[in-house]
SEKOLFI-565596 format. One line per field, with one value per atom (N, C-alpha, C, CB): atom name; residue in one letter; y, z, x; residue number from 1. Coordinates in steps of 0.1 Angstrom, whole numbers. Glycine has a CB too. Example, Ala and Ser with C-alpha at 12.3 -4.5 7.8 and 13.67 -1.06 7.14 Angstrom:
<pts>
atome <- N, CA, C, CB, N, CA, C, CB
residu <- A, A, A, A, S, S, S, S
py <- -57, -45, -33, -45, -22, -11, 0, -6
pz <- 78, 78, 78, 90, 71, 71, 79, 57
px <- 132, 123, 132, 113, 128, 137, 129, 141
num <- 1, 1, 1, 1, 2, 2, 2, 2
</pts>
This chain:
<pts>
atome <- N, CA, C, CB, N, CA, C, CB, N, CA, C, CB, N, CA, C, CB, N, CA, C, CB, N, CA, C, CB, N, CA, C, CB, N, CA, C, CB, N, CA, C, CB, N, CA, C, CB, N, CA, C, CB, N, CA, C, CB, N, CA, C, CB, N, CA, C, CB, N, CA, C, CB, N, CA, C, CB, N, CA, C, CB, N, CA, C, CB, N, CA, C, CB, N, CA, C, CB, N, CA, C, CB, N, CA, C, CB, N, CA, C, CB, N, CA, C, CB, N, CA, C, CB, N, CA, C, CB, N, CA, C, CB, N, CA, C, CB, N, CA, C, CB, N, CA, C, CB, N, CA, C, CB, N, CA, C, CB, N, CA, C, CB, N, CA, C, CB, N, CA, C, CB, N, CA, C, CB, N, CA, C, CB, N, CA, C, CB, N, CA, C, CB, N, CA, C, CB, N, CA, C, CB, N, CA, C, CB, N, CA, C, CB, N, CA, C, CB, N, CA, C, CB, N, CA, C, CB, N, CA, C, CB, N, CA, C, CB, N, CA, C, CB, N, CA, C, CB, N, CA, C, CB, N, CA, C, CB, N, CA, C, CB, N, CA, C, CB, N, CA, C, CB, N, CA, C, CB, N, CA, C, CB, N, CA, C, CB, N, CA, C, CB, N, CA, C, CB, N, CA, C, CB, N, CA, C, CB, N, CA, C, CB, N, CA, C, CB, N, CA, C, CB, N, CA, C, CB, N, CA, C, CB, N, CA, C, CB, N, CA, C, CB, N, CA, C, CB, N, CA, C, CB, N, CA, C, CB, N, CA, C, CB, N, CA, C, CB, N, CA, C, CB, N, CA, C, CB, N, CA, C, CB, N, CA, C, CB, N, CA, C, CB, N, CA, C, CB, N, CA, C, CB, N, CA, C, CB, N, CA, C, CB, N, CA, C, CB, N, CA, C, CB, N, CA, C, CB, N, CA, C, CB, N, CA, C, CB, N, CA, C, CB, N, CA, C, CB, N, CA, C, CB, N, CA, C, CB, N, CA, C, CB, N, CA, C, CB, N, CA, C, CB, N, CA, C, CB, N, CA, C, CB, N, CA, C, CB, N, CA, C, CB, N, CA, C, CB, N, CA, C, CB, N, CA, C, CB, N, CA, C, CB, N, CA, C, CB, N, CA, C, CB, N, CA, C, CB, N, CA, C, CB, N, CA, C, CB, N, CA, C, CB, N, CA, C, CB, N, CA, C, CB, N, CA, C, CB, N, CA, C, CB, N, CA, C, CB, N, CA, C, CB, N, CA, C, CB, N, CA, C, CB
residu <- Q, Q, Q, Q, V, V, V, V, Q, Q, Q, Q, V, V, V, V, V, V, V, V, E, E, E, E, S, S, S, S, G, G, G, G, G, G, G, G, G, G, G, G, L, L, L, L, V, V, V, V, Q, Q, Q, Q, P, P, P, P, G, G, G, G, G, G, G, G, S, S, S, S, L, L, L, L, N, N, N, N, L, L, L, L, F, F, F, F, C, C, C, C, A, A, A, A, A, A, A, A, S, S, S, S, G, G, G, G, S, S, S, S, I, I, I, I, G, G, G, G, T, T, T, T, T, T, T, T, Y, Y, Y, Y, A, A, A, A, T, T, T, T, G, G, G, G, W, W, W, W, Y, Y, Y, Y, R, R, R, R, Q, Q, Q, Q, A, A, A, A, P, P, P, P, G, G, G, G, K, K, K, K, Q, Q, Q, Q, R, R, R, R, E, E, E, E, M, M, M, M, V, V, V, V, A, A, A, A, E, E, E, E, I, I, I, I, T, T, T, T, T, T, T, T, R, R, R, R, G, G, G, G, T, T, T, T, P, P, P, P, N, N, N, N, Y, Y, Y, Y, A, A, A, A, D, D, D, D, S, S, S, S, V, V, V, V, R, R, R, R, D, D, D, D, R, R, R, R, F, F, F, F, T, T, T, T, I, I, I, I, S, S, S, S, A, A, A, A, D, D, D, D, N, N, N, N, A, A, A, A, K, K, K, K, K, K, K, K, T, T, T, T, T, T, T, T, Y, Y, Y, Y, L, L, L, L, Q, Q, Q, Q, M, M, M, M, N, N, N, N, N, N, N, N, L, L, L, L, K, K, K, K, P, P, P, P, E, E, E, E, D, D, D, D, T, T, T, T, A, A, A, A, V, V, V, V, Y, Y, Y, Y, Y, Y, Y, Y, C, C, C, C, N, N, N, N, V, V, V, V, W, W, W, W, S, S, S, S, A, A, A, A, F, F, F, F, F, F, F, F, R, R, R, R, R, R, R, R, D, D, D, D, Y, Y, Y, Y, W, W, W, W, G, G, G, G, Q, Q, Q, Q, G, G, G, G, T, T, T, T, Q, Q, Q, Q, V, V, V, V, T, T, T, T, V, V, V, V, S, S, S, S, S, S, S, S
py <- -236, -223, -211, -224, -203, -190, -179, -191, -171, -168, -151, -174, -139, -127, -118, -128, -111, -105, -88, -111, -80, -69, -64, -61, -50, -44, -28, -48, -23, -8, -3, -2, -1, 4, 14, -13, 17, 24, 36, 26, 45, 60, 74, 62, 73, 92, 105, 91, 112, 127, 130, 140, 138, 144, 150, 156, 146, 151, 150, 165, 134, 131, 120, 126, 110, 100, 88, 103, 76, 65, 51, 59, 45, 33, 22, 26, 15, 2, -7, 4, -19, -33, -42, -38, -54, -67, -75, -66, -88, -94, -108, -94, -113, -131, -138, -136, -152, -157, -171, -159, -183, -194, -190, -194, -197, -196, -193, -211, -182, -170, -172, -154, -180, -178, -159, -180, -159, -151, -139, -156, -139, -132, -132, -137, -119, -120, -97, -132, -100, -83, -83, -80, -71, -69, -59, -69, -54, -44, -44, -45, -32, -31, -24, -22, -33, -30, -24, -45, -13, -11, -16, 5, -18, -21, -10, -38, -4, 2, -2, 13, 0, -8, -2, -1, -12, -10, -11, -4, -6, -7, -21, -2, -23, -32, -26, -36, -38, -38, -28, -50, -23, -15, -14, 5, -15, -11, 2, -14, 1, 14, 23, 9, 9, 12, -6, 20, -8, -18, -16, -23, -27, -29, -41, -36, -43, -52, -60, -44, -70, -82, -73, -96, -58, -58, -39, -57, -40, -33, -15, -38, -17, -7, -4, -9, 11, 15, 20, 28, 18, 22, 29, 6, 35, 43, 44, 55, 44, 49, 61, 42, 71, 86, 93, 89, 83, 89, 90, 82, 86, 83, 88, 60, 91, 96, 105, 102, 109, 124, 121, 137, 111, 110, 101, 105, 90, 73, 70, 53, 64, 57, 42, 63, 32, 24, 16, 23, 6, 4, -10, 14, -17, -33, -36, -36, -54, -53, -68, -47, -70, -83, -99, -77, -91, -100, -105, -92, -93, -100, -102, -100, -102, -101, -92, -111, -80, -76, -65, -75, -55, -44, -34, -49, -22, -6, 1, 3, 6, 17, 29, 10, 38, 52, 66, 56, 65, 75, 89, 66, 97, 108, 117, 113, 126, 134, 132, 137, 118, 113, 114, 112, 115, 122, 112, 125, 115, 107, 94, 117, 101, 88, 79, 96, 77, 71, 57, 80, 62, 47, 39, 44, 27, 13, 0, 16, -11, -17, -25, -27, -20, -25, -38, -16, -43, -55, -57, -65, -63, -65, -78, -62, -81, -93, -94, -92, -106, -110, -119, -120, -117, -124, -133, -115, -145, -153, -157, -167, -148, -157, -167, -156, -175, -191, -202, -194, -196, -204, -199, -207, -183, -181, -180, -187, -175, -171, -163, -183, -157, -146, -152, -133, -141, -143, -130, -143, -134, -121, -122, -117, -111, -113, -111, -99, -105, -107, -92, -112, -82, -68, -65, -61, -50, -37, -28, -30, -20, -11, 1, -13, 10, 23, 36, 24, 40, 50, 64, 49, 72, 87, 95, 92, 99, 105, 118, 94, 131, 138, 135, 151
pz <- -122, -109, -104, -103, -107, -105, -96, -99, -99, -95, -94, -102, -89, -87, -81, -78, -91, -86, -84, -91, -77, -80, -81, -70, -87, -84, -84, -100, -92, -85, -70, -91, -61, -47, -44, -34, -31, -30, -24, -45, -24, -14, -24, -11, -21, -25, -14, -32, -20, -13, -13, -26, -7, -6, -22, 10, -27, -44, -54, -46, -52, -60, -67, -56, -75, -81, -84, -91, -83, -81, -95, -57, -100, -110, -100, -131, -101, -96, -110, -85, -109, -117, -111, -121, -119, -116, -126, -110, -124, -131, -127, -132, -138, -135, -140, -132, -134, -149, -141, -158, -152, -148, -157, -131, -154, -161, -148, -170, -155, -148, -150, -153, -163, -174, -181, -162, -192, -197, -194, -206, -178, -172, -161, -172, -159, -148, -145, -145, -127, -119, -117, -100, -116, -112, -103, -123, -95, -89, -73, -84, -69, -58, -47, -62, -34, -19, -14, -9, -2, 3, 20, 1, 25, 42, 45, 49, 56, 68, 78, 71, 88, 101, 111, 107, 118, 122, 119, 125, 104, 95, 94, 81, 85, 75, 63, 76, 52, 40, 36, 35, 25, 18, 2, 27, -4, -16, -22, -22, -32, -38, -50, -44, -59, -71, -75, -83, -89, -92, -108, -82, -112, -132, -127, -151, -131, -127, -142, -124, -138, -150, -162, -147, -161, -173, -178, -171, -173, -176, -171, -198, -158, -154, -142, -153, -145, -132, -116, -138, -106, -94, -86, -84, -80, -68, -53, -70, -46, -33, -30, -21, -23, -23, -19, -14, -14, -12, -23, -4, -30, -42, -56, -43, -55, -69, -73, -67, -89, -92, -90, -84, -85, -78, -85, -62, -85, -87, -106, -62, -112, -123, -122, -129, -125, -130, -147, -122, -148, -161, -162, -169, -168, -175, -189, -178, -192, -201, -205, -204, -202, -200, -214, -208, -223, -232, -224, -242, -220, -206, -198, -203, -188, -178, -170, -174, -171, -163, -159, -165, -147, -142, -139, -127, -141, -130, -126, -134, -116, -108, -109, -86, -115, -113, -108, -123, -100, -88, -84, -74, -83, -87, -72, -102, -70, -59, -51, -56, -45, -34, -18, -36, -12, 1, 12, 6, 23, 30, 41, 36, 38, 45, 30, 47, 22, 9, 14, -3, 24, 31, 36, 34, 26, 28, 20, 22, 26, 15, 6, 21, -6, -16, -24, -25, -21, -30, -43, -22, -53, -65, -63, -80, -62, -67, -80, -58, -79, -98, -92, -114, -94, -91, -106, -84, -103, -116, -119, -116, -131, -128, -130, -133, -137, -139, -126, -152, -120, -109, -97, -109, -94, -85, -75, -84, -76, -64, -66, -59, -52, -55, -55, -43, -61, -64, -56, -83, -47, -41, -40, -27, -43, -49, -33, -64, -30, -17, -14, -17, -18, -18, -20, -4, -21, -25, -17, -35, -11, 1, -8, 13, -3, -10, 3, -17, 4, 19, 5, 31, 15, 11, 24, 9, 23, 36, 29, 49, 37, 33, 40, 34
px <- -101, -104, -103, -101, -109, -114, -106, -126, -99, -90, -89, -81, -93, -97, -82, -111, -76, -67, -64, -60, -61, -63, -44, -75, -43, -28, -34, -13, -28, -28, -30, -37, -31, -33, -16, -36, -19, -4, -4, 2, 3, 7, 0, 30, -5, -12, -16, -28, -12, -9, -28, 5, -37, -51, -49, -53, -56, -62, -55, -64, -45, -41, -54, -28, -47, -52, -46, -56, -56, -45, -56, -45, -50, -63, -61, -60, -68, -71, -74, -84, -69, -69, -74, -56, -84, -90, -91, -102, -84, -81, -94, -65, -100, -102, -102, -108, -94, -92, -101, -71, -101, -110, -122, -113, -132, -146, -156, -151, -158, -173, -188, -173, -186, -198, -196, -216, -203, -205, -216, -205, -220, -231, -224, -244, -215, -213, -212, -198, -217, -214, -198, -222, -195, -183, -180, -178, -173, -176, -161, -195, -158, -149, -158, -135, -148, -154, -140, -160, -144, -132, -137, -126, -125, -127, -118, -121, -121, -111, -111, -111, -100, -94, -107, -74, -114, -125, -134, -126, -138, -150, -155, -148, -167, -172, -169, -185, -170, -170, -178, -172, -177, -189, -181, -194, -199, -195, -189, -204, -184, -175, -181, -161, -180, -185, -192, -170, -201, -204, -208, -215, -205, -214, -223, -200, -235, -247, -242, -265, -250, -252, -256, -265, -265, -270, -257, -294, -250, -236, -248, -228, -248, -252, -245, -265, -238, -228, -234, -221, -229, -236, -221, -245, -226, -217, -217, -218, -210, -216, -212, -215, -224, -225, -213, -236, -202, -188, -180, -180, -185, -170, -178, -163, -188, -199, -193, -214, -186, -181, -168, -187, -164, -147, -140, -145, -150, -140, -153, -145, -148, -147, -145, -139, -158, -157, -158, -161, -149, -149, -143, -142, -151, -152, -145, -168, -136, -137, -143, -127, -154, -163, -154, -186, -150, -138, -127, -131, -119, -111, -110, -106, -122, -125, -118, -126, -114, -110, -118, -101, -116, -125, -111, -136, -115, -110, -116, -103, -107, -117, -102, -123, -109, -101, -105, -98, -94, -100, -93, -100, -103, -97, -99, -103, -93, -96, -95, -103, -87, -85, -85, -79, -93, -92, -83, -107, -84, -78, -88, -69, -100, -112, -109, -136, -105, -104, -97, -95, -88, -84, -84, -79, -80, -87, -79, -103, -85, -80, -93, -68, -89, -99, -98, -100, -114, -113, -120, -116, -117, -128, -131, -125, -147, -156, -163, -167, -162, -171, -181, -158, -194, -202, -205, -214, -206, -212, -229, -205, -236, -247, -246, -256, -240, -242, -238, -233, -230, -227, -229, -216, -240, -245, -240, -251, -226, -212, -199, -206, -199, -191, -177, -193, -168, -154, -143, -153, -136, -130, -117, -135, -109, -95, -86, -90, -77, -70, -73, -53, -70, -70, -56, -75, -59, -51, -51, -54, -40, -41, -40, -28, -49, -50, -46, -68, -38, -34, -37, -9, -42, -44, -37, -61, -24, -22, -12, -13, -7, 2, 15, -2
num <- 1, 1, 1, 1, 2, 2, 2, 2, 3, 3, 3, 3, 4, 4, 4, 4, 5, 5, 5, 5, 6, 6, 6, 6, 7, 7, 7, 7, 8, 8, 8, 8, 9, 9, 9, 9, 10, 10, 10, 10, 11, 11, 11, 11, 12, 12, 12, 12, 13, 13, 13, 13, 14, 14, 14, 14, 15, 15, 15, 15, 16, 16, 16, 16, 17, 17, 17, 17, 18, 18, 18, 18, 19, 19, 19, 19, 20, 20, 20, 20, 21, 21, 21, 21, 22, 22, 22, 22, 23, 23, 23, 23, 24, 24, 24, 24, 25, 25, 25, 25, 26, 26, 26, 26, 27, 27, 27, 27, 28, 28, 28, 28, 29, 29, 29, 29, 30, 30, 30, 30, 31, 31, 31, 31, 32, 32, 32, 32, 33, 33, 33, 33, 34, 34, 34, 34, 35, 35, 35, 35, 36, 36, 36, 36, 37, 37, 37, 37, 38, 38, 38, 38, 39, 39, 39, 39, 40, 40, 40, 40, 41, 41, 41, 41, 42, 42, 42, 42, 43, 43, 43, 43, 44, 44, 44, 44, 45, 45, 45, 45, 46, 46, 46, 46, 47, 47, 47, 47, 48, 48, 48, 48, 49, 49, 49, 49, 50, 50, 50, 50, 51, 51, 51, 51, 52, 52, 52, 52, 53, 53, 53, 53, 54, 54, 54, 54, 55, 55, 55, 55, 56, 56, 56, 56, 57, 57, 57, 57, 58, 58, 58, 58, 59, 59, 59, 59, 60, 60, 60, 60, 61, 61, 61, 61, 62, 62, 62, 62, 63, 63, 63, 63, 64, 64, 64, 64, 65, 65, 65, 65, 66, 66, 66, 66, 67, 67, 67, 67, 68, 68, 68, 68, 69, 69, 69, 69, 70, 70, 70, 70, 71, 71, 71, 71, 72, 72, 72, 72, 73, 73, 73, 73, 74, 74, 74, 74, 75, 75, 75, 75, 76, 76, 76, 76, 77, 77, 77, 77, 78, 78, 78, 78, 79, 79, 79, 79, 80, 80, 80, 80, 81, 81, 81, 81, 82, 82, 82, 82, 83, 83, 83, 83, 84, 84, 84, 84, 85, 85, 85, 85, 86, 86, 86, 86, 87, 87, 87, 87, 88, 88, 88, 88, 89, 89, 89, 89, 90, 90, 90, 90, 91, 91, 91, 91, 92, 92, 92, 92, 93, 93, 93, 93, 94, 94, 94, 94, 95, 95, 95, 95, 96, 96, 96, 96, 97, 97, 97, 97, 98, 98, 98, 98, 99, 99, 99, 99, 100, 100, 100, 100, 101, 101, 101, 101, 102, 102, 102, 102, 103, 103, 103, 103, 104, 104, 104, 104, 105, 105, 105, 105, 106, 106, 106, 106, 107, 107, 107, 107, 108, 108, 108, 108, 109, 109, 109, 109, 110, 110, 110, 110, 111, 111, 111, 111, 112, 112, 112, 112, 113, 113, 113, 113, 114, 114, 114, 114, 115, 115, 115, 115, 116, 116, 116, 116, 117, 117, 117, 117
</pts>
């Protein structure tokens, strides 16, 4: 059974930084994509940053140059470094893993990020 667990959210002041951590356990195959999504109250879930199965990082325009995604495939872990956070970054952040072998998504339970003074 595959489990995806996020950690690292919290409350931070505008301009501050947070690091999110995601770990997947169970069999997801050797080829997979991973990414971070977020959902603010009253809004749809949106992609924040992802790493494709070819290892290419992609970012939403709103976070490019502020957020950095990285992954350790051997450990099945994904990180999101968030700098210069803004109040509009406030949301529940979800880690996603897409398995190329099983051709399905796995989601974590989400971690709250609140940017407020």
